[in-house]
TIRO-2110 file (N, C-alpha, C; in Angstrom, 1 decimal):
// TIRO-2110
-73.1, -84.6, 100.5, N, 1, A
-71.7, -84.6, 100.8, CA, 1, A
-70.8, -83.9, 99.8, C, 1, A
-71.1, -84.3, 98.5, N, 2, A
-70.3, -83.7, 97.5, CA, 2, A
-70.5, -82.1, 97.5, C, 2, A
-71.7, -81.8, 97.8, N, 3, A
-72.0, -80.4, 97.8, CA, 3, A
-71.2, -79.6, 98.9, C, 3, A
-71.0, -80.2, 100.0, N, 4, A
-70.2, -79.6, 101.1, CA, 4, A
-68.7, -79.6, 100.7, C, 4, A
-68.3, -80.6, 100.1, N, 5, A
-66.8, -80.6, 99.7, CA, 5, A
-66.5, -79.5, 98.7, C, 5, A
-67.4, -79.3, 97.7, N, 6, A
-67.2, -78.2, 96.8, CA, 6, A
-67.2, -76.8, 97.5, C, 6, A
-68.1, -76.6, 98.4, N, 7, A
-68.0, -75.4, 99.1, CA, 7, A
-66.8, -75.2, 100.0, C, 7, A
-66.4, -76.3, 100.6, N, 8, A
-65.2, -76.3, 101.4, CA, 8, A
-64.0, -76.0, 100.5, C, 8, A
-63.9, -76.6, 99.4, N, 9, A
-62.8, -76.4, 98.4, CA, 9, A
-62.8, -74.9, 97.9, C, 9, A
-63.9, -74.4, 97.6, N, 10, A
-64.0, -73.0, 97.1, CA, 10, A
-63.6, -72.0, 98.3, C, 10, A
-64.1, -72.3, 99.5, N, 11, A
-63.7, -71.5, 100.6, CA, 11, A
-62.2, -71.5, 100.9, C, 11, A
-61.6, -72.7, 100.8, N, 12, A
-60.2, -72.8, 101.1, CA, 12, A
-59.4, -72.1, 100.0, C, 12, A
-59.8, -72.2, 98.7, N, 13, A
-59.2, -71.5, 97.6, CA, 13, A
-59.3, -70.0, 97.8, C, 13, A
-60.4, -69.5, 98.2, N, 14, A
-60.6, -68.0, 98.4, CA, 14, A
-59.7, -67.5, 99.5, C, 14, A
-59.7, -68.3, 100.6, N, 15, A
-58.8, -67.9, 101.7, CA, 15, A
-57.3, -67.9, 101.3, C, 15, A
-56.9, -68.9, 100.6, N, 16, A
-55.5, -69.0, 100.2, CA, 16, A
-55.2, -67.8, 99.2, C, 16, A
-56.1, -67.5, 98.3, N, 17, A
-55.9, -66.4, 97.4, CA, 17, A
-55.8, -65.1, 98.1, C, 17, A
-56.6, -64.9, 99.2, N, 18, A
-56.5, -63.7, 100.0, CA, 18, A
-55.1, -63.6, 100.7, C, 18, A
-54.6, -64.7, 101.1, N, 19, A
-53.3, -64.8, 101.8, CA, 19, A
-52.2, -64.4, 100.8, C, 19, A
-52.3, -64.9, 99.6, N, 20, A
-51.2, -64.7, 98.7, CA, 20, A
-51.2, -63.4, 98.0, C, 20, A
-52.4, -62.9, 97.7, N, 21, A
-52.5, -61.6, 96.9, CA, 21, A
-52.6, -60.4, 97.7, C, 21, A
-53.0, -60.4, 98.9, N, 22, A
-53.1, -59.2, 99.7, CA, 22, A
-51.8, -58.6, 100.1, C, 22, A
-50.7, -59.3, 100.3, N, 23, A
-49.4, -58.6, 100.5, CA, 23, A
-48.9, -57.9, 99.3, C, 23, A
-49.3, -58.4, 98.1, N, 24, A
-48.8, -57.7, 96.9, CA, 24, A
-49.4, -56.3, 96.8, C, 24, A
-50.7, -56.2, 97.1, N, 25, A
-51.3, -54.9, 97.0, CA, 25, A
-50.7, -53.9, 98.1, C, 25, A
-50.3, -54.4, 99.2, N, 26, A
-49.8, -53.6, 100.3, CA, 26, A
-48.4, -53.0, 100.0, C, 26, A
-47.6, -53.7, 99.1, N, 27, A
-46.3, -53.3, 98.8, CA, 27, A
-46.2, -52.1, 97.9, C, 27, A
-47.2, -51.8, 97.2, N, 28, A
-47.2, -50.6, 96.3, CA, 28, A
-47.6, -49.4, 97.0, C, 28, A
-46.8, -48.3, 97.0, N, 29, A
-47.2, -47.1, 97.6, CA, 29, A
-48.2, -46.3, 96.8, C, 29, A
-48.9, -45.4, 97.3, N, 30, A
-49.7, -44.5, 96.5, CA, 30, A
-48.8, -43.8, 95.6, C, 30, A
-49.2, -43.7, 94.3, N, 31, A
-48.4, -43.1, 93.3, CA, 31, A
-48.9, -41.7, 92.9, C, 31, A
-48.0, -40.7, 92.8, N, 32, A
-48.4, -39.4, 92.4, CA, 32, A
-47.4, -39.1, 91.3, C, 32, A
-47.8, -38.8, 90.1, N, 33, A
-46.9, -38.6, 89.0, CA, 33, A
-46.8, -37.1, 88.6, C, 33, A
-45.6, -36.7, 88.3, N, 34, A
-45.3, -35.3, 87.9, CA, 34, A
-44.6, -35.4, 86.5, C, 34, A
-44.7, -34.3, 85.8, N, 35, A
-44.1, -34.2, 84.5, CA, 35, A
-43.2, -32.9, 84.4, C, 35, A
-42.1, -33.1, 83.7, N, 36, A
-41.2, -31.9, 83.5, CA, 36, A
-40.7, -31.9, 82.1, C, 36, A
-40.6, -30.8, 81.5, N, 37, A
-40.1, -30.6, 80.1, CA, 37, A
-38.7, -30.2, 80.1, C, 37, A
-37.8, -31.2, 80.1, N, 38, A
-36.3, -30.9, 80.2, CA, 38, A
-35.8, -30.0, 79.0, C, 38, A
-36.3, -30.3, 77.8, N, 39, A
-35.9, -29.5, 76.6, CA, 39, A
-36.2, -28.1, 76.8, C, 39, A
-37.4, -27.8, 77.3, N, 40, A
-37.8, -26.4, 77.6, CA, 40, A
-36.9, -25.7, 78.6, C, 40, A
-36.6, -26.4, 79.7, N, 41, A
-35.7, -25.9, 80.7, CA, 41, A
-34.3, -25.7, 80.1, C, 41, A
-33.8, -26.7, 79.3, N, 42, A
-32.4, -26.5, 78.7, CA, 42, A
-32.3, -25.5, 77.6, C, 42, A
-33.5, -25.0, 77.1, N, 43, A
-33.4, -24.0, 76.1, CA, 43, A
-33.8, -22.6, 76.6, C, 43, A
-34.7, -22.6, 77.6, N, 44, A
-35.2, -21.3, 78.1, CA, 44, A
-34.8, -20.8, 79.4, C, 44, A
-34.0, -21.6, 80.2, N, 45, A
-33.5, -21.1, 81.5, CA, 45, A
-32.5, -20.0, 81.2, C, 45, A
-32.4, -19.1, 82.2, N, 46, A
-31.5, -18.0, 82.1, CA, 46, A
-30.0, -18.5, 81.9, C, 46, A
-29.7, -19.5, 82.6, N, 47, A
-28.3, -20.0, 82.5, CA, 47, A
-28.0, -20.6, 81.1, C, 47, A
-29.0, -21.3, 80.6, N, 48, A
-28.9, -22.0, 79.3, CA, 48, A
-28.8, -20.9, 78.2, C, 48, A
-29.6, -19.9, 78.3, N, 49, A
-29.6, -18.8, 77.3, CA, 49, A
-28.2, -18.1, 77.3, C, 49, A
-27.8, -17.8, 78.5, N, 50, A
-26.5, -17.2, 78.7, CA, 50, A
-25.3, -18.0, 78.1, C, 50, A
-25.4, -19.3, 78.4, N, 51, A
-24.4, -20.2, 77.9, CA, 51, A
-24.4, -20.3, 76.4, C, 51, A
-25.6, -20.3, 75.8, N, 52, A
-25.7, -20.4, 74.4, CA, 52, A
-25.1, -19.2, 73.7, C, 52, A
-25.3, -18.0, 74.3, N, 53, A
-24.6, -16.8, 73.8, CA, 53, A
-23.1, -16.9, 73.8, C, 53, A
-22.6, -17.4, 74.9, N, 54, A
-21.2, -17.5, 75.1, CA, 54, A
-20.6, -18.5, 74.1, C, 54, A
-21.3, -19.6, 73.9, N, 55, A
-20.9, -20.7, 73.0, CA, 55, A
-21.0, -20.2, 71.6, C, 55, A
-22.0, -19.4, 71.2, N, 56, A
-22.1, -18.8, 69.9, CA, 56, A
-20.9, -17.9, 69.6, C, 56, A
-20.5, -17.1, 70.6, N, 57, A
-19.3, -16.3, 70.4, CA, 57, A
-18.0, -17.1, 70.2, C, 57, A
-17.9, -18.2, 71.0, N, 58, A
-16.7, -19.0, 70.8, CA, 58, A
-16.8, -19.7, 69.4, C, 58, A
-17.9, -20.1, 69.0, N, 59, A
-18.1, -20.8, 67.7, CA, 59, A
-17.7, -19.8, 66.5, C, 59, A
-18.1, -18.5, 66.6, N, 60, A
-17.8, -17.5, 65.6, CA, 60, A
-16.3, -17.3, 65.6, C, 60, A
-15.7, -17.2, 66.8, N, 61, A
-14.2, -17.0, 66.9, CA, 61, A
-13.5, -18.2, 66.2, C, 61, A
-13.9, -19.4, 66.5, N, 62, A
-13.3, -20.6, 65.9, CA, 62, A
-13.5, -20.6, 64.4, C, 62, A
-14.7, -20.3, 64.0, N, 63, A
-15.0, -20.2, 62.5, CA, 63, A
-14.1, -19.2, 61.8, C, 63, A
-13.8, -18.1, 62.4, N, 64, A
-12.9, -17.1, 61.8, CA, 64, A
-11.5, -17.6, 61.8, C, 64, A
-11.0, -18.3, 62.8, N, 65, A
-9.7, -18.9, 62.8, CA, 65, A
-9.6, -19.9, 61.7, C, 65, A
-10.6, -20.7, 61.6, N, 66, A
-10.6, -21.8, 60.6, CA, 66, A
-10.6, -21.2, 59.2, C, 66, A
-11.3, -20.1, 58.9, N, 67, A
-11.3, -19.5, 57.6, CA, 67, A
-10.0, -18.9, 57.3, C, 67, A
-9.3, -18.3, 58.3, N, 68, A
-8.0, -17.7, 58.1, CA, 68, A
-7.0, -18.9, 57.8, C, 68, A
-7.1, -19.9, 58.5, N, 69, A
-6.1, -21.0, 58.3, CA, 69, A
-6.4, -21.7, 57.0, C, 69, A
-7.7, -21.9, 56.6, N, 70, A
-8.0, -22.5, 55.3, CA, 70, A
-7.4, -21.6, 54.2, C, 70, A
-7.6, -20.3, 54.3, N, 71, A
-7.0, -19.4, 53.2, CA, 71, A
-5.5, -19.5, 53.2, C, 71, A
-4.9, -19.6, 54.3, N, 72, A
-3.4, -19.7, 54.4, CA, 72, A
-2.9, -20.9, 53.7, C, 72, A
-3.7, -22.0, 54.0, N, 73, A
-3.3, -23.3, 53.3, CA, 73, A
-3.5, -23.3, 51.8, C, 73, A
-4.6, -22.6, 51.4, N, 74, A
-4.8, -22.5, 49.9, CA, 74, A
-3.7, -21.7, 49.3, C, 74, A
-3.4, -20.6, 49.9, N, 75, A
-2.3, -19.7, 49.4, CA, 75, A
-1.0, -20.5, 49.3, C, 75, A
-0.7, -21.3, 50.3, N, 76, A
0.5, -22.1, 50.4, CA, 76, A
0.5, -23.1, 49.3, C, 76, A
-0.6, -23.7, 49.0, N, 77, A
-0.8, -24.7, 48.0, CA, 77, A
-0.6, -24.1, 46.6, C, 77, A
-1.1, -22.9, 46.4, N, 78, A
-0.9, -22.2, 45.1, CA, 78, A
0.6, -21.9, 44.9, C, 78, A
1.3, -21.4, 45.9, N, 79, A
2.7, -21.2, 45.8, CA, 79, A
3.5, -22.4, 45.4, C, 79, A
3.1, -23.5, 46.1, N, 80, A
3.7, -24.8, 45.8, CA, 80, A
3.5, -25.3, 44.4, C, 80, A
2.3, -25.1, 43.9, N, 81, A
2.0, -25.5, 42.5, CA, 81, A
2.8, -24.6, 41.5, C, 81, A
2.8, -23.4, 41.8, N, 82, A
3.6, -22.5, 40.9, CA, 82, A
5.1, -22.8, 40.9, C, 82, A
5.6, -23.2, 42.1, N, 83, A
7.0, -23.4, 42.2, CA, 83, A
7.4, -24.8, 41.6, C, 83, A
6.4, -25.6, 41.3, N, 84, A
6.7, -27.0, 40.8, CA, 84, A
7.5, -26.9, 39.5, C, 84, A
7.3, -26.0, 38.7, N, 85, A
8.0, -26.0, 37.4, CA, 85, A
9.4, -25.5, 37.5, C, 85, A
9.7, -24.7, 38.5, N, 86, A
11.1, -24.2, 38.6, CA, 86, A
12.0, -25.0, 39.6, C, 86, A
11.3, -25.9, 40.4, N, 87, A
12.0, -26.7, 41.4, CA, 87, A
12.5, -28.1, 40.8, C, 87, A
13.5, -28.6, 41.4, N, 88, A
14.0, -29.9, 41.1, CA, 88, A
12.9, -30.9, 41.6, C, 88, A
12.7, -32.0, 40.9, N, 89, A
11.6, -33.0, 41.4, CA, 89, A
11.8, -33.5, 42.8, C, 89, A
13.1, -33.7, 43.2, N, 90, A
13.3, -34.2, 44.6, CA, 90, A
13.0, -33.1, 45.6, C, 90, A
13.3, -31.9, 45.3, N, 91, A
13.0, -30.8, 46.2, CA, 91, A
11.5, -30.5, 46.3, C, 91, A
10.9, -30.6, 45.1, N, 92, A
9.4, -30.4, 45.1, CA, 92, A
8.7, -31.5, 45.9, C, 92, A
9.2, -32.8, 45.8, N, 93, A
8.6, -33.9, 46.5, CA, 93, A
8.7, -33.6, 48.0, C, 93, A
9.9, -33.1, 48.4, N, 94, A
10.1, -32.8, 49.8, CA, 94, A
9.1, -31.7, 50.3, C, 94, A
9.0, -30.7, 49.5, N, 95, A
8.1, -29.6, 49.9, CA, 95, A
6.6, -30.1, 49.9, C, 95, A
6.3, -30.9, 48.9, N, 96, A
4.9, -31.5, 48.9, CA, 96, A
4.6, -32.3, 50.1, C, 96, A
5.6, -33.1, 50.5, N, 97, A
5.4, -33.9, 51.7, CA, 97, A
5.2, -33.1, 53.0, C, 97, A
6.0, -32.0, 53.1, N, 98, A
5.9, -31.1, 54.2, CA, 98, A
4.5, -30.4, 54.2, C, 98, A
4.0, -30.0, 53.0, N, 99, A
2.7, -29.4, 52.9, CA, 99, A
1.6, -30.4, 53.3, C, 99, A
1.7, -31.7, 52.9, N, 100, A
0.7, -32.7, 53.2, CA, 100, A
0.7, -32.9, 54.7, C, 100, A
1.9, -33.0, 55.3, N, 101, A
1.9, -33.1, 56.8, CA, 101, A
1.3, -31.9, 57.5, C, 101, A
1.6, -30.8, 57.0, N, 102, A
1.0, -29.6, 57.6, CA, 102, A
-0.6, -29.6, 57.4, C, 102, A
-1.1, -30.0, 56.3, N, 103, A
-2.5, -30.1, 56.1, CA, 103, A
-3.1, -31.2, 57.0, C, 103, A
-2.4, -32.3, 57.2, N, 104, A
-2.9, -33.4, 58.1, CA, 104, A
-2.9, -32.9, 59.5, C, 104, A
-1.9, -32.2, 60.0, N, 105, A
-1.9, -31.6, 61.3, CA, 105, A
-3.0, -30.6, 61.5, C, 105, A
-3.2, -29.8, 60.5, N, 106, A
-4.2, -28.7, 60.5, CA, 106, A
-5.6, -29.4, 60.7, C, 106, A
-5.8, -30.4, 59.9, N, 107, A
-7.1, -31.1, 60.0, CA, 107, A
-7.4, -31.7, 61.4, C, 107, A
-6.4, -32.2, 62.0, N, 108, A
-6.5, -32.7, 63.4, CA, 108, A
-6.8, -31.5, 64.3, C, 108, A
-6.1, -30.4, 64.2, N, 109, A
-6.3, -29.3, 65.0, CA, 109, A
-7.7, -28.7, 64.8, C, 109, A
-8.1, -28.6, 63.6, N, 110, A
-9.5, -28.1, 63.2, CA, 110, A
-10.5, -29.0, 63.8, C, 110, A
-10.4, -30.3, 63.7, N, 111, A
-11.4, -31.2, 64.3, CA, 111, A
-11.4, -31.0, 65.8, C, 111, A
-10.3, -30.9, 66.5, N, 112, A
-10.3, -30.7, 67.9, CA, 112, A
-11.0, -29.4, 68.3, C, 112, A
-10.8, -28.3, 67.5, N, 113, A
-11.5, -27.1, 67.8, CA, 113, A
-13.0, -27.3, 67.7, C, 113, A
-13.4, -27.9, 66.6, N, 114, A
-14.9, -28.2, 66.4, CA, 114, A
-15.4, -29.1, 67.5, C, 114, A
-14.7, -30.0, 68.0, N, 115, A
-15.1, -30.9, 69.0, CA, 115, A
-15.2, -30.2, 70.4, C, 115, A
-14.3, -29.2, 70.5, N, 116, A
-14.4, -28.4, 71.8, CA, 116, A
-15.7, -27.7, 71.9, C, 116, A
-16.3, -27.2, 70.8, N, 117, A
-17.6, -26.6, 70.9, CA, 117, A
-18.7, -27.6, 71.4, C, 117, A
-18.6, -28.8, 70.9, N, 118, A
-19.5, -29.9, 71.3, CA, 118, A
-19.3, -30.2, 72.8, C, 118, A
-18.1, -30.2, 73.2, N, 119, A
-17.7, -30.5, 74.6, CA, 119, A
-18.3, -29.4, 75.5, C, 119, A
-18.2, -28.1, 75.2, N, 120, A
-18.7, -27.1, 76.1, CA, 120, A
-20.2, -27.0, 76.1, C, 120, A
-20.8, -27.4, 74.9, N, 121, A
-22.3, -27.5, 74.9, CA, 121, A
-22.7, -28.6, 75.9, C, 121, A
-22.1, -29.7, 75.9, N, 122, A
-22.4, -30.8, 76.8, CA, 122, A
-22.2, -30.4, 78.2, C, 122, A
-21.0, -29.8, 78.5, N, 123, A
-20.7, -29.4, 79.9, CA, 123, A
-21.7, -28.4, 80.4, C, 123, A
-22.1, -27.4, 79.6, N, 124, A
-23.1, -26.4, 80.0, CA, 124, A
-24.5, -27.1, 80.3, C, 124, A
-24.8, -28.0, 79.4, N, 125, A
-26.1, -28.7, 79.6, CA, 125, A
-26.1, -29.5, 80.9, C, 125, A
-25.0, -30.2, 81.2, N, 126, A
-24.8, -31.0, 82.4, CA, 126, A
-24.9, -30.1, 83.6, C, 126, A
-24.3, -28.9, 83.5, N, 127, A
-24.3, -28.0, 84.7, CA, 127, A
-25.7, -27.6, 85.0, C, 127, A
-26.5, -27.3, 84.0, N, 128, A
-27.9, -26.9, 84.2, CA, 128, A
-28.7, -28.1, 84.8, C, 128, A
-28.5, -29.3, 84.2, N, 129, A
-29.2, -30.4, 84.7, CA, 129, A
-28.8, -30.8, 86.1, C, 129, A
-27.6, -30.6, 86.5, N, 130, A
-27.1, -30.9, 87.8, CA, 130, A
-27.7, -29.9, 88.8, C, 130, A
-27.9, -28.6, 88.4, N, 131, A
-28.5, -27.6, 89.3, CA, 131, A
-30.0, -27.9, 89.4, C, 131, A
-30.6, -28.5, 88.3, N, 132, A
-32.1, -28.7, 88.3, CA, 132, A
-32.5, -29.9, 89.1, C, 132, A
-31.6, -30.9, 89.2, N, 133, A
-32.0, -32.1, 89.9, CA, 133, A
-32.4, -31.9, 91.4, C, 133, A
-31.7, -31.2, 92.2, N, 134, A
-32.2, -30.9, 93.6, CA, 134, A
-33.5, -30.1, 93.6, C, 134, A
-33.6, -29.2, 92.7, N, 135, A
-34.9, -28.5, 92.6, CA, 135, A
-36.0, -29.4, 92.3, C, 135, A
-35.9, -30.3, 91.4, N, 136, A
-37.0, -31.2, 91.1, CA, 136, A
-37.2, -32.1, 92.3, C, 136, A
-36.2, -32.5, 93.0, N, 137, A
-36.4, -33.4, 94.2, CA, 137, A
-37.2, -32.6, 95.2, C, 137, A
-36.8, -31.3, 95.4, N, 138, A
-37.5, -30.5, 96.4, CA, 138, A
-39.0, -30.3, 96.1, C, 138, A
-39.3, -30.0, 94.8, N, 139, A
-40.7, -29.8, 94.4, CA, 139, A
-41.4, -31.2, 94.5, C, 139, A
-40.8, -32.3, 94.1, N, 140, A
-41.4, -33.6, 94.2, CA, 140, A
-41.8, -33.9, 95.7, C, 140, A
-40.9, -33.6, 96.6, N, 141, A
-41.1, -33.9, 98.0, CA, 141, A
-42.3, -33.0, 98.5, C, 141, A
-42.3, -31.7, 98.1, N, 142, A
-43.4, -30.8, 98.6, CA, 142, A
-44.7, -31.3, 98.1, C, 142, A
-44.8, -31.7, 96.8, N, 143, A
-46.1, -32.1, 96.2, CA, 143, A
-46.4, -33.6, 96.4, C, 143, A
-45.5, -34.3, 97.0, N, 144, A
-45.7, -35.8, 97.2, CA, 144, A
-45.7, -36.6, 95.9, C, 144, A
-44.8, -36.1, 94.9, N, 145, A
-44.7, -36.8, 93.7, CA, 145, A
-43.7, -37.9, 93.9, C, 145, A
-44.2, -39.1, 93.5, N, 146, A
-43.3, -40.3, 93.6, CA, 146, A
-42.7, -40.7, 92.3, C, 146, A
-43.2, -40.3, 91.2, N, 147, A
-42.7, -40.6, 89.9, CA, 147, A
-42.6, -39.3, 89.1, C, 147, A
-41.5, -39.0, 88.5, N, 148, A
-41.3, -37.8, 87.7, CA, 148, A
-40.9, -38.2, 86.3, C, 148, A
-41.7, -37.9, 85.3, N, 149, A
-41.5, -38.3, 83.9, CA, 149, A
-41.1, -37.1, 83.1, C, 149, A
-40.3, -37.3, 82.0, N, 150, A
-39.9, -36.3, 81.1, CA, 150, A
-41.1, -36.1, 80.1, C, 150, A
-41.5, -34.9, 79.8, N, 151, A
-42.7, -34.6, 79.1, CA, 151, A
-42.7, -35.2, 77.7, C, 151, A
-41.5, -35.3, 77.1, N, 152, A
-41.5, -35.9, 75.7, CA, 152, A
-41.9, -37.4, 75.7, C, 152, A
-41.8, -38.1, 76.8, N, 153, A
-42.2, -39.5, 76.9, CA, 153, A
-43.6, -39.7, 77.3, C, 153, A
-44.4, -38.6, 77.5, N, 154, A
-45.7, -38.7, 78.0, CA, 154, A
-46.7, -38.3, 76.8, C, 154, A
-47.7, -39.1, 76.6, N, 155, A
-48.6, -38.7, 75.5, CA, 155, A
-49.6, -37.7, 75.9, C, 155, A
-50.1, -37.9, 77.2, N, 156, A
-51.2, -37.0, 77.6, CA, 156, A
-51.0, -36.8, 79.1, C, 156, A
-51.1, -35.6, 79.6, N, 157, A
-51.1, -35.4, 81.0, CA, 157, A
-51.9, -34.2, 81.4, C, 157, A
-52.4, -34.1, 82.7, N, 158, A
-53.1, -33.0, 83.2, CA, 158, A
-52.1, -31.9, 83.4, C, 158, A
-52.5, -30.6, 83.2, N, 159, A
-51.7, -29.5, 83.4, CA, 159, A
-51.2, -29.4, 84.9, C, 159, A
-52.0, -29.9, 85.8, N, 160, A
-51.6, -29.8, 87.2, CA, 160, A
-50.4, -30.8, 87.5, C, 160, A
-50.1, -31.7, 86.6, N, 161, A
-49.0, -32.6, 86.8, CA, 161, A
-47.7, -32.0, 86.3, C, 161, A
-47.7, -30.9, 85.5, N, 162, A
-46.5, -30.3, 84.9, CA, 162, A
-45.9, -29.3, 85.9, C, 162, A
-44.7, -29.6, 86.3, N, 163, A
-44.0, -28.7, 87.3, CA, 163, A
-42.8, -28.0, 86.6, C, 163, A
-42.8, -27.9, 85.3, N, 164, A
-41.7, -27.3, 84.5, CA, 164, A
-41.6, -25.8, 84.9, C, 164, A
-42.6, -25.0, 84.8, N, 165, A
-42.5, -23.6, 85.1, CA, 165, A
-42.1, -23.3, 86.5, C, 165, A
-42.6, -24.0, 87.4, N, 166, A
-42.2, -23.9, 88.8, CA, 166, A
-40.7, -24.1, 89.0, C, 166, A
-40.2, -25.2, 88.4, N, 167, A
-38.8, -25.6, 88.5, CA, 167, A
-37.9, -24.6, 87.8, C, 167, A
-38.4, -24.1, 86.6, N, 168, A
-37.7, -23.1, 85.9, CA, 168, A
-37.5, -21.8, 86.7, C, 168, A
-38.5, -21.3, 87.4, N, 169, A
-38.4, -20.1, 88.2, CA, 169, A
-37.4, -20.3, 89.3, C, 169, A
-37.4, -21.4, 89.9, N, 170, A
-36.4, -21.6, 91.0, CA, 170, A
-35.0, -21.8, 90.4, C, 170, A
-34.9, -22.4, 89.3, N, 171, A
-33.6, -22.6, 88.6, CA, 171, A
-33.0, -21.2, 88.2, C, 171, A
-33.8, -20.4, 87.7, N, 172, A
-33.4, -19.1, 87.3, CA, 172, A
-32.9, -18.2, 88.4, C, 172, A
-33.5, -18.4, 89.6, N, 173, A
-33.0, -17.7, 90.8, CA, 173, A
-31.7, -18.3, 91.3, C, 173, A
-31.6, -19.6, 91.3, N, 174, A
-30.4, -20.3, 91.9, CA, 174, A
-29.2, -20.3, 90.9, C, 174, A
-29.5, -20.3, 89.6, N, 175, A
-28.4, -20.4, 88.6, CA, 175, A
-28.8, -19.4, 87.5, C, 175, A
-28.5, -18.1, 87.7, N, 176, A
-28.9, -17.2, 86.7, CA, 176, A
-28.0, -17.2, 85.4, C, 176, A
-26.7, -17.7, 85.6, N, 177, A
-25.8, -17.8, 84.5, CA, 177, A
-24.7, -18.8, 84.8, C, 177, A
-24.0, -19.2, 83.8, N, 178, A
-22.9, -20.2, 84.0, CA, 178, A
-21.7, -19.7, 83.1, C, 178, A
-20.6, -20.0, 83.6, N, 179, A
-19.4, -19.5, 82.9, CA, 179, A
-18.9, -20.7, 81.9, C, 179, A
-18.8, -20.4, 80.7, N, 180, A
-18.4, -21.3, 79.7, CA, 180, A
-17.0, -21.0, 79.2, C, 180, A
-16.1, -22.0, 79.1, N, 181, A
-14.8, -21.7, 78.6, CA, 181, A
-14.3, -22.9, 77.7, C, 181, A
-13.4, -22.6, 76.8, N, 182, A
-12.9, -23.6, 75.9, CA, 182, A
-11.9, -24.5, 76.5, C, 182, A
-11.3, -24.0, 77.6, N, 183, A
-10.2, -24.8, 78.2, CA, 183, A
-10.6, -26.0, 78.9, C, 183, A
END
């Protein structure tokens, strides 16, 4: 009798486990993984290269403006120092305060110009990524890819999983260049 109860108990447990665990397996779809190297796309796509050239020209232009302004402030400071001996102390203090305000305003303007370079870099990067997203979705749908990972987060992958070059070719056709502006 005890022998039959053990078998019945095991049989009931196995049936219950089948009932509980089989739906869990059915919920997961077949998984196909793809890999894309976003850094490569953001540095080697035609649009990114074009944007980098434009940004470099803006950066050089801003650097020249800053050099001229720096030199102008240094010259003004030298004139102020030289005039200290011949000016009345009250008049010199007033000129010194004006100069300090000018330097403070210049530093704010300079920082804004430097930040504008960072802003256009970010905007151009986002424009490339926004153009790339539908391309990656299209390739993923064609190849049945259910999960797409960034290559830098993957330790090892098969070459057949990498869709970077395919995506880059399509991106270069759809977005050969982008317009970058400081405004």
